[in-house]
C-alpha positions, 0 to 999 in steps of 0.5 A: 932673271934676264933674257941674256942670262936665261939664254945663255944658261940654257945654251950652255947646258946644251952645249955641254949635254952629250944627249938629249936626255941629258940636256932635257934632265938639266933644262927641267932641274933649272926651269923648275924653281923658275917656273914653279913645276911639280911634274914635268915631261918633255916629248919628241915624236916622229911627223908620224906621231910614233914617240921616239923619246920621253924626258920626266919628273915623277911619271914613269917614262916608259908607261909615258912613251907607251901612252903618249900617242893614244892620249893625244889622239883623243883631243880634237883638232882644234884642241891640237892646234891650240897647243900647238900655239906660239907661246906655251898655254894653260891646258885650263885655257884651253879644255873646260873642266867637264871635257878634262874629267873625259881624257884619259890623260887626266884619269890615268896619268895627272890625276893620281898625281893631283896635277890640277894645272899644266903649261904646255907647248908643241912645236916643230923641228924638221927633225920631228914634233917635240912637246912639253907639259910642266904640271903643278898640284893643289888646287889654289896653286894656280900659274902666275903671269911671271912665271909664263913669262919666264918660260916663254922668253926660253924657249926659242933657245930650248927648241934650238938645243933640242933640234941640236942634239937630235940632229947629233944623234940621227946625222952624226958627224965622222968620229975623226974631225980631221977638218979641225986641223987641216983647215986651222980652225980655231975653237969658236970656228970648230963650233960654227962648222959643226952647227953648220953641219946639222943644218943651223941657220945664221940666226939659229946659230947666233942665238945659241952662241950668244953673238949676233948675225953679223960676227956668225957671218964674219966666222963663216967667211973666215971659214969658208976661205981657210976650208977654200969653198964658197958656200954653205952646201960646199963647206958641209960636203967637204966636211962630211965622209957620208950624204946624212939621211933626211929625217922625216921620210917615212910614210908619204903624206897620204897614209899619215893618219896619227894625232900629228895630222892636224899640225900639218896645216901649220907653218913649218909642218908640212915642210919639215914631212916633205 
């Protein structure tokens, strides 16, 4: 499958989903035949390591939400950093067989389902820490290079979509979009204004909507003219009826003691908690 088609389908799932849970369920259903997994979960945590949301295939979501911080806290800092690399990795590339047998996540969660290998990735957003796990059952069913490649090329749009839907939940726009009619915006310009209001940059918007950054820039020039503003900050101030609460301003950095602490040293993780 082509990159453009993959990105277009995942973007459409995100734009048509009302909630993060809706998107992740549709995403898992879309990816399952492509990647070939039997079990799955996606987890959203705040920067202090508390789980905010879980979507799962086969696993009990409520149980996983309660046990996830304990499972992650068993991992060594270098193991956490390996799972937070730029591309999805296999657990068998990070954890030796003997090491896996000592971890509660294998004994309590994976082994009862017969999971023999999983692919995972942990990544940050300014709204928290996201991660996913796609597992395969059966000792002879290892993930293939092609399947991991197909998953990796969907990942950028998947990340943007999750951040978009979390921003929608944490920083809702005013109920009445008065500015659409007041500024005479087209449907596409309305989409761009909403994405700018959620803090997304031109490159992120371009990827999510399947257009070039130059096209995004041209749309914004038109929007600025219609709204009588000169920059993004003035645009957001004009459209919002209140100042959004900045997510992630919970516990000070000095008291952050959780499984996510080692990730603070990665590019972007530290900045997201300030």
